[in-house]
C-alpha positions as CSV (number, residue, x, y, z in Angstrom):
1,M,165.4,97.2,-16.6
2,K,167.7,97.9,-19.5
3,F,171.4,98.2,-19.0
4,V,173.5,100.4,-21.3
5,W,176.9,102.0,-21.9
6,A,178.2,104.6,-24.3
7,G,181.5,104.9,-26.1
8,E,184.4,102.4,-25.7
9,R,183.4,100.1,-22.9
10,D,186.9,98.6,-22.3
11,K,188.7,102.0,-22.3
12,K,190.7,102.7,-19.1
13,N,189.8,105.6,-16.9
14,V,186.7,106.8,-18.7
15,R,183.9,108.9,-17.1
16,I,180.5,109.2,-18.8
17,C,177.7,111.6,-17.9
18,F,174.1,110.2,-18.2
19,E,171.8,113.2,-18.3
20,L,168.1,113.5,-18.3
21,L,165.6,116.5,-18.1
22,L,162.9,115.4,-15.7
23,D,159.1,115.5,-16.0
24,S,157.6,117.2,-12.9
25,R,155.8,113.9,-12.0
26,C,159.1,112.1,-11.3
27,D,159.8,111.2,-7.7
28,T,162.2,108.3,-7.5
29,L,165.4,107.1,-9.2
30,K,166.3,103.4,-9.2
31,L,169.9,103.1,-10.1
32,Y,172.5,100.3,-10.7
33,A,175.9,101.2,-12.1
34,A,179.6,100.4,-11.9
35,D,182.5,101.0,-11.3
36,F,181.6,104.2,-9.4
37,Y,179.1,107.0,-9.8
38,Q,178.1,110.4,-8.5
39,V,174.5,111.7,-8.8
40,Y,173.7,115.4,-9.3
41,L,170.2,117.0,-9.1
42,D,170.0,120.4,-10.6
43,G,173.8,120.7,-10.5
44,K,174.0,119.7,-6.8
45,F,175.9,116.6,-5.8
46,I,173.6,114.3,-3.7
47,S,174.8,110.7,-3.8
48,Y,177.9,108.5,-4.4
49,G,177.9,104.8,-5.1
50,P,177.5,102.0,-5.6
51,E,177.3,99.6,-2.6
52,R,180.1,97.5,-4.0
53,T,179.7,93.8,-4.7
54,A,181.0,91.0,-6.9
55,A,181.5,91.4,-10.7
56,G,178.3,90.4,-12.5
57,Y,176.1,91.7,-9.6
58,S,174.8,95.1,-8.6
59,R,173.1,96.5,-5.6
60,L,170.1,98.9,-5.8
61,R,170.3,102.6,-4.9
62,E,167.0,104.4,-4.6
63,I,167.1,108.2,-4.6
64,S,164.3,110.7,-4.0
65,L,164.1,113.3,-6.9
66,S,161.9,115.8,-5.1
67,S,161.1,118.5,-7.6
68,A,164.4,118.4,-9.5
69,K,164.4,119.3,-13.2
70,R,167.8,118.0,-14.3
71,L,169.4,114.6,-13.4
72,Q,173.0,113.9,-14.1
73,I,174.8,110.6,-13.2
74,F,178.5,110.5,-13.8
75,V,179.8,107.0,-14.0
76,T,183.5,106.1,-13.9
77,G,184.9,102.9,-15.4
78,Y,188.5,102.2,-14.6
79,N,189.2,98.8,-16.4
80,A,192.4,98.6,-14.4
81,D,193.9,96.6,-11.5
82,C,192.3,97.8,-8.4
83,Y,191.6,96.8,-4.8
84,A,188.6,99.3,-4.5
85,C,186.4,97.4,-6.9
86,D,186.1,94.1,-8.8
87,R,187.3,94.0,-12.4
88,Q,184.3,94.2,-14.8
89,L,183.2,96.3,-17.8
90,P,181.3,99.4,-16.7
91,F,177.5,99.5,-17.0
92,F,174.5,101.8,-16.3
93,G,170.9,100.9,-15.5
94,A,168.2,103.3,-14.3
95,E,164.5,103.8,-14.0
96,V,162.9,107.1,-13.2
97,K,159.5,106.6,-11.6
98,S,156.3,108.4,-10.7
99,G,154.8,106.3,-7.9
100,E,154.9,102.8,-9.3
101,N,155.0,103.9,-13.0
102,V,158.2,104.0,-14.9
103,V,158.5,107.4,-16.7
104,Y,162.0,107.1,-18.1
105,S,164.4,104.1,-18.6
106,S,168.1,103.9,-19.2
107,L,167.6,104.3,-22.9
108,D,166.1,107.8,-22.4
109,F,169.3,109.3,-21.0
110,E,171.6,111.5,-23.2
111,C,175.3,110.5,-22.8
112,K,178.2,112.9,-22.8
113,R,181.9,112.7,-22.2
114,Y,183.3,116.0,-21.0
115,L,186.7,116.4,-22.5
116,N,188.2,118.6,-19.7
117,K,188.8,115.5,-17.6
118,L,192.0,114.0,-18.9
119,Y,192.3,110.2,-19.0
120,A,196.0,109.5,-19.8
121,V,197.2,110.2,-16.3
122,P,199.1,108.3,-13.5
123,K,197.5,105.8,-11.1
124,F,196.5,107.3,-7.7
125,S,197.9,104.2,-6.0
126,S,198.4,100.6,-7.0
127,Q,195.2,99.8,-5.1
128,R,192.9,102.4,-6.5
129,G,192.1,104.1,-9.8
130,Y,193.7,107.1,-11.5
131,T,194.6,110.6,-10.4
132,E,192.4,113.5,-11.4
133,W,193.7,115.9,-14.0
134,Y,191.5,118.6,-15.6
135,D,192.0,121.2,-18.3
136,F,189.3,123.9,-18.2
137,S,190.5,125.5,-21.4
138,V,188.7,122.5,-23.0
139,K,185.0,123.4,-23.2
140,D,183.8,120.7,-25.5
141,Y,182.1,117.4,-24.8
142,E,181.3,114.4,-26.9
143,V,177.7,113.1,-27.3
144,L,177.9,109.3,-27.3
145,L,175.4,106.8,-28.6
146,L,173.8,104.4,-26.1
147,Y,173.9,100.7,-26.7
148,E,172.6,97.9,-24.6
149,V,174.9,95.6,-22.6
150,E,174.3,92.5,-20.5
151,S,172.4,92.8,-17.2
152,P,174.0,92.1,-13.9
153,V,172.3,90.0,-11.2
154,L,170.3,92.6,-9.2
155,L,170.6,92.6,-5.4
156,G,169.0,94.7,-2.7
157,G,170.8,97.6,-1.2
158,L,171.1,99.3,2.2
159,G,170.6,102.7,0.7
160,D,172.8,105.8,0.9
161,T,174.2,106.2,4.5
162,C,175.7,109.6,3.9
163,L,174.5,113.2,4.4
164,Y,177.5,114.7,2.5
165,I,178.3,117.3,5.2
166,N,180.5,120.1,4.0
167,Y,183.6,120.5,6.2
168,P,185.4,123.8,5.6
169,F,189.2,124.1,5.9
170,E,191.0,126.6,8.2
171,K,193.8,128.5,6.5
172,A,197.1,127.7,8.3
173,S,199.7,129.6,6.3
174,E,200.6,131.0,2.9
175,G,203.6,132.1,0.9
176,E,205.9,131.2,-2.0
177,F,206.0,127.4,-2.8
178,K,209.6,126.2,-2.9
179,S,209.3,122.4,-2.6
180,F,208.0,119.6,-0.3
181,D,210.0,118.9,2.8
182,L,210.4,115.3,1.6
183,V,209.4,113.3,-1.5
184,V,209.1,109.6,-1.3
185,D,210.6,107.8,-4.3
186,E,211.0,110.4,-6.9
187,N,210.8,107.7,-9.6
188,F,207.4,106.8,-8.4
189,E,206.3,104.5,-11.2
190,Y,203.9,101.5,-11.1
191,S,204.5,98.6,-13.4
192,E,203.3,98.7,-17.0
193,R,200.0,97.0,-16.3
194,H,199.0,100.3,-14.6
195,R,199.9,102.5,-17.5
196,L,197.6,104.0,-20.2
197,T,198.7,103.8,-23.8
198,S,199.0,107.4,-25.1
199,D,201.6,109.6,-26.6
200,S,200.4,112.4,-24.4
201,L,200.6,110.4,-21.2
202,T,200.9,112.7,-18.2
203,T,203.4,111.3,-15.7
204,D,204.2,111.6,-12.0
205,A,207.4,113.4,-13.0
206,D,205.3,115.9,-15.0
207,F,203.5,116.8,-11.8
208,L,206.6,117.2,-9.6
209,G,208.4,119.0,-12.4
210,A,205.6,121.5,-12.8
211,I,205.5,122.6,-9.2
212,Q,209.1,122.5,-8.2
213,N,211.1,125.8,-8.1
214,K,208.6,127.8,-10.1
215,G,207.9,130.6,-7.6
216,Y,204.2,129.6,-7.3
217,K,202.1,130.6,-4.4
218,A,201.1,128.0,-1.8
219,V,198.4,128.1,0.8
220,D,198.2,125.5,3.5
221,Y,194.9,124.5,5.1
222,T,193.9,122.1,7.9
223,L,190.8,120.4,9.3
224,P,190.3,119.9,13.0
225,I,190.3,116.1,12.5
226,E,190.8,113.9,9.5
227,K,187.8,113.5,7.2
228,T,187.2,111.5,4.0
229,G,185.2,112.9,1.1
230,F,185.2,114.8,-2.1
231,I,187.4,117.8,-2.5
232,S,185.3,120.9,-3.2
233,L,186.9,124.0,-4.6
234,K,185.2,127.4,-5.1
235,I,187.5,129.0,-7.6
236,N,187.6,132.7,-8.7
237,A,190.3,133.4,-11.3
238,D,190.4,136.7,-13.1
239,K,193.1,135.3,-15.3
240,K,194.1,131.7,-16.3
241,A,195.8,129.8,-13.6
242,D,197.0,126.3,-12.9
243,I,196.0,124.8,-9.6
244,Y,197.7,121.9,-7.9
245,V,196.0,120.4,-4.9
246,V,198.0,118.2,-2.5
247,W,196.8,116.5,0.7
248,D,197.7,114.1,3.5
249,E,196.4,112.6,6.7
250,I,199.3,113.8,8.8
251,L,202.4,115.9,8.7
252,V,205.4,113.9,10.1
253,D,207.3,116.1,12.5
254,N,205.4,119.0,11.0
255,K,206.8,118.3,7.5
256,W,205.1,117.7,4.2
257,K,206.2,114.2,3.2
258,F,204.8,113.9,-0.3
259,R,203.6,110.3,-1.0
260,R,204.1,109.4,2.6
261,S,201.5,106.6,2.3
262,S,202.5,105.4,-1.2
263,C,199.8,107.4,-2.9
264,N,199.7,110.2,-5.5
265,D,197.7,112.4,-3.1
266,Y,197.2,115.3,-5.6
267,L,194.9,116.5,-8.3
268,V,195.6,119.0,-11.1
269,I,193.4,121.7,-12.6
270,K,194.9,123.4,-15.7
271,N,193.8,126.7,-17.1
272,A,191.2,127.7,-14.5
273,D,189.5,130.9,-15.6
274,G,186.5,132.7,-14.1
275,Y,184.3,131.1,-11.5
276,I,184.5,127.3,-11.2
277,D,182.5,125.2,-8.7
278,F,184.6,122.0,-8.6
279,T,184.0,118.7,-6.9
280,S,186.4,115.8,-7.3
281,C,185.0,112.6,-8.7
282,E,186.7,110.4,-6.1
283,P,186.8,110.6,-2.3
284,Y,190.1,111.1,-0.4
285,A,191.3,111.0,3.2
286,I,192.5,114.4,4.3
287,K,193.5,116.5,7.3
288,Y,196.1,118.7,5.6
289,L,195.6,120.4,2.3
290,K,198.1,122.5,0.2
291,I,196.9,124.5,-2.8
292,I,199.7,125.6,-5.2
293,T,198.7,128.1,-7.8
294,T,200.5,129.8,-10.7
295,A,198.6,133.1,-10.1
296,D,197.1,135.0,-7.2
297,I,193.6,133.7,-7.4
298,E,190.9,132.9,-4.8
299,V,190.3,129.3,-3.9
300,V,188.0,128.3,-1.1
301,P,188.4,124.6,-0.3
302,S,186.3,122.1,1.7
303,V,185.6,118.4,2.0
304,I,182.2,117.0,1.2
305,G,182.2,114.2,3.8
306,L,181.7,110.5,2.7
307,E,180.8,109.0,6.1
308,N,178.0,106.8,7.6
309,N,175.7,109.4,9.2
310,R,173.3,106.7,10.4
311,V,175.7,106.4,13.4
312,K,175.2,109.0,16.1
313,Y,177.8,108.9,18.9
314,N,179.5,111.3,21.2
315,A,181.7,110.0,24.1
316,N,181.1,111.6,27.5
317,T,183.0,109.6,30.1
318,G,184.5,112.6,31.8
319,D,188.0,111.5,30.9
320,K,189.5,113.7,28.2
321,K,191.9,111.1,26.8
322,I,189.3,108.3,26.8
323,D,186.8,110.5,25.2
324,T,189.3,111.5,22.5
325,V,190.0,107.9,21.8
326,L,186.3,106.9,21.7
327,N,185.4,109.8,19.4
328,A,188.4,108.8,17.2
329,C,186.9,105.3,17.0
330,H,183.6,106.7,15.9
331,N,185.2,109.0,13.3
332,T,187.3,106.1,12.0
333,F,184.3,103.8,11.8
334,I,182.0,106.1,9.9
335,Q,184.6,106.7,7.3
336,N,185.3,103.0,6.8
337,A,181.7,101.7,6.9
338,V,179.9,103.6,4.1
339,D,178.9,100.7,1.8
340,L,181.2,97.9,3.2
341,F,184.0,97.6,5.7
342,T,187.2,99.2,4.3
343,D,190.7,99.0,5.6
344,C,191.4,102.6,5.0
345,P,189.3,105.3,3.2
346,G,192.2,106.8,1.3
347,R,195.0,104.6,-0.1
348,E,192.9,101.6,-0.9
349,R,189.2,101.7,0.1
350,A,189.4,97.9,0.1
351,G,187.4,95.4,2.1
352,W,189.9,93.1,3.7
353,L,189.2,89.9,5.5
354,C,190.5,89.7,9.1
355,D,190.0,93.5,9.4
356,S,186.3,92.8,8.8
357,Y,186.1,90.6,11.9
358,F,187.0,93.6,14.1
359,S,184.9,96.0,12.1
360,G,181.9,93.7,12.5
361,I,182.2,94.0,16.2
362,A,182.4,97.8,15.9
363,E,179.3,97.8,13.7
364,K,177.3,95.9,16.2
365,F,178.4,98.4,18.9
366,F,177.8,101.5,17.0
367,T,174.6,100.5,15.1
368,G,173.1,97.6,17.0
369,S,173.0,95.6,13.8
370,N,175.4,93.8,11.4
371,N,173.8,94.9,8.1
372,I,177.0,96.1,6.4
373,E,178.8,92.9,7.6
374,R,176.1,90.8,6.1
375,N,176.6,92.4,2.7
376,Y,180.4,92.2,3.0
377,L,180.2,88.4,3.8
378,E,177.7,87.9,1.0
379,N,180.2,89.5,-1.4
380,I,182.8,86.9,-0.4
381,I,180.2,84.2,-1.0
382,L,179.4,85.6,-4.5
383,A,183.1,86.0,-5.5
384,T,184.4,83.7,-8.2
385,N,188.1,84.8,-8.3
386,D,189.2,82.4,-11.0
387,E,192.7,83.8,-10.6
388,L,193.1,82.2,-7.2
389,P,193.7,78.5,-6.4
390,K,190.7,76.3,-6.0
391,G,189.1,76.8,-2.5
392,M,191.1,79.9,-1.7
393,L,189.3,83.2,-0.9
394,P,190.3,86.7,-1.9
395,K,192.3,88.6,0.7
396,C,190.2,91.6,0.1
397,F,187.0,92.0,-1.9
398,P,185.6,93.4,-4.2
399,S,189.0,93.7,-5.8
400,E,191.4,92.2,-8.3
401,H,194.4,90.1,-7.2
402,Y,197.7,90.8,-8.9
403,G,199.4,87.6,-10.0
404,G,196.9,85.5,-8.1
405,M,198.3,86.7,-4.7
406,Y,196.3,85.7,-1.6
407,I,196.7,85.6,2.1
408,P,195.9,82.0,3.3
409,N,195.4,83.2,6.9
410,W,192.6,85.6,5.9
411,A,190.5,82.7,4.5
412,M,190.7,81.2,8.0
413,W,189.4,84.5,9.4
414,F,186.4,84.3,7.0
415,I,185.2,81.2,8.8
416,I,185.9,82.7,12.3
417,E,183.9,85.8,11.3
418,L,181.0,83.7,10.0
419,K,180.7,82.2,13.5
420,K,180.7,85.6,15.2
421,Y,178.2,86.9,12.7
422,L,175.8,84.0,13.3
423,D,176.1,84.6,17.1
424,N,175.3,88.3,16.6
425,S,172.6,88.0,14.0
426,G,171.0,84.5,14.0
427,D,171.1,84.7,10.2
428,R,171.3,81.0,9.4
429,E,170.4,81.5,5.8
430,L,173.6,83.3,5.0
431,I,175.6,80.7,6.9
432,D,174.1,77.9,4.9
433,R,174.9,79.8,1.6
434,A,178.5,80.1,2.8
435,K,179.0,76.4,3.5
436,P,180.6,75.5,0.1
437,K,183.1,78.3,0.6
438,V,183.9,77.1,4.1
439,Y,184.6,73.6,3.0
440,G,186.4,74.8,0.0
441,V,188.9,76.6,2.3
442,I,189.2,73.5,4.5
443,D,189.9,71.3,1.4
444,F,192.5,73.8,0.2
445,F,194.5,73.5,3.4
446,K,194.5,69.7,3.3
447,N,197.3,70.0,0.7
448,Y,199.6,71.6,3.2
449,L,199.1,69.2,6.2
450,N,202.3,67.4,7.3
451,E,202.9,64.3,9.3
452,Y,202.1,66.2,12.5
453,G,198.8,67.3,11.2
454,L,200.1,70.9,11.0
455,L,200.1,73.3,8.0
456,E,203.6,73.6,6.5
457,N,205.0,75.8,3.8
458,L,201.9,77.8,3.1
459,E,202.2,79.8,-0.1
460,S,201.6,83.3,-1.4
461,W,201.5,86.0,1.4
462,V,201.5,84.5,4.9
463,F,200.4,87.4,7.0
464,I,200.4,87.5,10.8
465,E,200.8,91.2,11.6
466,W,203.0,94.2,11.0
467,S,205.9,93.3,13.2
468,I,208.9,91.0,13.4
469,C,206.6,88.0,13.4
470,N,205.9,88.6,9.7
471,H,209.5,88.5,8.7
472,P,209.9,85.6,6.1
473,S,212.3,83.8,8.5
474,Y,209.4,83.7,11.1
475,T,206.6,82.7,8.7
476,K,208.1,80.0,6.6
477,G,208.0,76.3,7.4
478,V,205.5,75.4,10.1
479,N,204.2,78.8,11.2
480,F,202.6,78.3,14.6
481,P,200.4,81.4,14.7
482,S,198.9,80.2,11.3
483,N,198.2,76.8,12.8
484,M,196.7,78.3,15.9
485,I,194.2,80.4,13.9
486,Y,193.6,77.5,11.6
487,A,192.6,75.3,14.6
488,Y,190.3,78.1,15.7
489,A,188.8,78.3,12.2
490,L,188.2,74.5,12.3
491,E,186.4,74.9,15.7
492,C,184.2,77.6,14.3
493,A,183.5,75.5,11.1
494,S,182.5,72.5,13.3
495,L,180.0,74.7,15.2
496,L,178.6,76.2,12.0
497,S,178.1,72.7,10.4
498,N,177.8,70.4,13.4
499,D,180.9,68.6,12.1
500,N,182.6,66.7,15.0
501,D,185.5,65.6,12.8
502,L,186.5,69.2,12.4
503,S,186.4,69.7,16.1
504,S,188.6,66.7,16.7
505,Q,191.1,67.9,14.1
506,A,191.2,71.4,15.8
507,K,191.9,69.8,19.2
508,A,194.7,67.7,17.7
509,I,196.3,70.8,16.1
510,K,196.2,72.7,19.4
511,D,197.7,69.8,21.3
512,T,200.5,69.5,18.8
513,V,201.2,73.2,18.8
514,L,201.4,73.2,22.5
515,T,203.9,70.3,22.5
516,L,206.1,71.7,19.7
517,S,205.9,75.4,20.0
518,Y,205.8,76.1,23.8
519,N,209.3,76.1,25.3
520,G,208.3,76.3,28.9
521,E,208.3,80.1,28.8
522,F,206.9,81.3,25.5
523,F,205.5,80.0,22.2
524,V,208.0,80.0,19.4
525,D,206.9,81.3,16.0
526,N,208.0,78.6,13.6
527,A,209.8,75.3,12.9
528,M,211.9,74.5,9.8
529,R,213.2,71.3,8.2
530,E,216.8,70.5,8.8
531,G,218.0,67.3,7.2
532,G,214.3,66.4,6.8
533,K,213.6,66.8,10.6
534,L,211.3,69.5,11.8
535,V,213.3,71.8,14.1
536,V,211.8,74.5,16.2
537,Q,213.5,77.9,15.6
538,K,214.1,78.7,19.2
539,D,215.2,82.3,18.6
540,H,212.1,83.2,16.7
541,I,209.7,84.4,19.5
542,S,207.2,87.3,19.0
543,E,204.8,88.9,21.4
544,T,202.1,88.5,18.8
545,C,202.6,84.7,18.6
546,Q,201.6,84.6,22.3
547,Y,198.4,86.6,21.6
548,Y,197.4,84.2,18.8
549,A,197.8,81.4,21.3
550,L,195.7,83.1,24.0
551,F,193.0,84.4,21.5
552,T,192.5,80.9,20.1
553,G,192.3,79.2,23.5
554,I,195.8,77.7,23.9
555,C,197.1,78.6,27.4
556,P,199.8,76.3,28.9
557,S,199.5,77.5,32.5
558,E,198.2,80.1,34.9
559,E,201.8,81.3,35.3
560,F,202.0,82.0,31.5
561,K,198.6,83.7,31.6
562,L,199.7,86.0,34.5
563,K,203.0,86.8,32.8
564,M,201.2,87.9,29.6
565,I,198.7,90.0,31.5
566,T,201.2,91.8,33.7
567,E,204.5,92.0,31.8
568,F,203.5,92.6,28.1
569,G,201.5,95.1,26.1
570,P,202.4,98.6,24.7
571,K,204.0,99.8,28.0
572,R,206.6,97.0,27.9
573,C,210.1,98.6,27.8
574,G,213.3,96.6,28.1
575,A,211.9,93.4,29.5
576,Y,212.1,90.2,27.4
577,A,214.4,91.7,24.7
578,N,214.3,88.3,22.9
579,V,210.5,88.6,22.4
580,G,209.7,90.8,19.3
581,R,207.2,93.6,20.1
582,S,203.7,93.6,18.8
583,N,202.1,96.3,16.6
584,V,198.6,97.6,16.6
585,C,197.6,95.5,13.5
586,I,196.6,93.0,14.8
587,G,198.6,92.0,17.8
588,F,197.3,94.4,20.4
589,Y,193.8,93.9,19.2
590,L,194.0,90.2,19.9
591,R,195.5,91.1,23.3
592,Y,192.6,93.4,24.2
593,L,189.9,91.1,23.1
594,W,191.6,88.3,25.2
595,L,192.1,90.5,28.2
596,L,188.5,91.5,28.0
597,S,187.5,87.8,28.0
598,V,189.5,87.2,31.2
599,G,188.1,90.2,33.1
600,E,191.1,92.5,32.9
601,S,189.2,95.6,32.1
602,D,191.2,98.0,34.3
603,R,194.5,96.8,32.8
604,I,193.2,97.4,29.3
605,I,192.3,101.0,30.2
606,D,195.5,101.6,32.1
607,E,197.9,100.4,29.4
608,S,196.2,101.4,26.2
609,V,194.7,104.9,26.6
610,D,198.0,106.8,26.2
611,Y,198.9,104.4,23.3
612,F,195.7,105.2,21.3
613,Y,195.5,108.8,22.5
614,A,198.9,109.5,20.8
615,M,197.2,108.6,17.5
616,A,193.7,110.1,18.2
617,S,195.1,113.5,19.3
618,K,197.0,114.0,16.0
619,T,194.4,112.9,13.4
620,G,191.1,112.3,15.3
621,T,191.4,108.7,13.9
622,L,193.2,105.4,14.8
623,W,196.0,104.1,12.7
624,E,197.2,100.9,10.8
625,H,200.6,101.1,12.6
626,D,201.6,102.7,15.8
627,T,203.7,105.1,13.7
628,P,202.4,107.4,10.9
629,S,204.1,105.3,8.2
630,A,200.9,104.1,6.5
631,S,197.2,104.6,6.8
632,C,196.2,106.9,9.7
633,N,192.5,105.9,9.4
634,H,192.1,102.2,9.6
635,G,188.6,100.7,10.0
636,F,189.4,97.7,12.2
637,A,190.8,100.0,14.9
638,S,187.2,101.2,15.7
639,V,186.7,98.0,17.7
640,I,188.4,99.7,20.6
641,A,185.1,101.6,21.2
642,Y,183.5,98.2,21.9
643,V,186.4,97.2,24.2
644,Y,186.3,100.4,26.2
645,D,182.6,100.3,26.5
646,K,182.8,96.8,28.1
647,C,185.7,98.0,30.3
648,L,183.9,101.1,31.6
649,N,180.5,99.5,32.0
650,K,181.5,96.1,33.6
């Protein structure tokens, strides 16, 4: 297969249309492309990709062409820092076949760049590409010459999991637009590395300035539950109008808080005139939509869902709250398991380690397989990540890592997830391929072992969870949760490779943690050097630290175990004020997997249903935090469906 591009390959935020008029014999498209693409047949959007993988590799997408006459494939290349894809130059490779015969190749496509999509625009978020701005007064396009580029390594794909269901909005209100209720950081600027060089750069301030205090009309819409997908607008304008589309996952206290989740959740259409059938080129996570217009025009919005429709599930336990939570798990999973496991389908669309451990459990529950998890783990194995220290793994992938930042703890979770994956799949071949990565991680951590055999002064971003336990004063020095999970990773590595030395090291770490960290009542989070002596910081005690201990098999007594079962969790009120509360990511998930392992099914249901129902009833999804301060649709949270199923069917 020939691989090609057209125009400037290293240009930021470029979108190229590869177009072909089809012979009636054509029945199949074989496609490889990056960074992202949309496929249209006879003007109808039918597929989005790719199945993301490491730079220099590409996964196959096969698409039935039926009796289509016109094929268009729009490929976007960002060439910018991003968590949603690996940094590489864009490429396009395709074969159009009749049976086993190749009728057209990549070199047969005509290439166009439509000039109504503006490129010198702000970033959508620091973790994704650029916002979408269009000027429909521009009717022209450039015809670009194809040229061959280097071929990626070709990999198999799982195929398109999506049916692209159209979800219509319900109109909630309309009237004159005055302003948003709240605007987060009015000087919302990313650093210069995110900027495009252009004298005509459109800025965030331009967007806010255009819509504030202009007397424009605003119409608010809502979906029954949050969905992720492409914004579809059926526009009828009898005179030129500008359209500003804004969205969010949730309204906080029924107020529009623009950039609530640190994203530019908007797109702009300038000079709309006549009938326009518009589909956004990127997917977004939406429950609430606001359309602001400069004229009284007709706009019918909907979302073309990007969700894994191979998963069929509908909870029917007879308990309204439990069913709401279970269906929210399903809705969360299908939006975060399209091509790989993502943390959230809006702000980042990034595949984070640790999160993937829990998403893998959910995949097994919802689908009976671990196919997405396999590809996700294979991506980590294929990753080169020269910007990271030797042996360290990317915190999320495919992605680029600003300034070489990593999460050392997440590399430990990679090993733990491999062990779980092997237990669920029996896929020894992938485990053997991962062995160099596993021992690379172990070798990396040898540089941080102190005289006690514990990790000390880990660098970059030491992440435990979103609570007090992640305050720098808790994580620096010897962080005991990090050592607990490291010991567990060594145990898993020893089982994967039959390495008894690793098992002995893991036991020694656990014994030392128990001796140093446990104060007779609770595990303390960290110890620091004072005059060269390692001193336990006795006032640094978090609930999540206790869950790390229990999850990794460190339990000092039956009394401690009983106390953690009966006196902690989300219902804890004023008790143990000196113990910092857990959050949902990942403290309470560790708690529930541990409670499940010790047979406390009734307690899980009793203490957690209201906690998760508070989220599910608002958005139809489960959240990153237990407040709407970040993503309200977080993939790892779908593991609760597995937990509840075990509880209800014990």
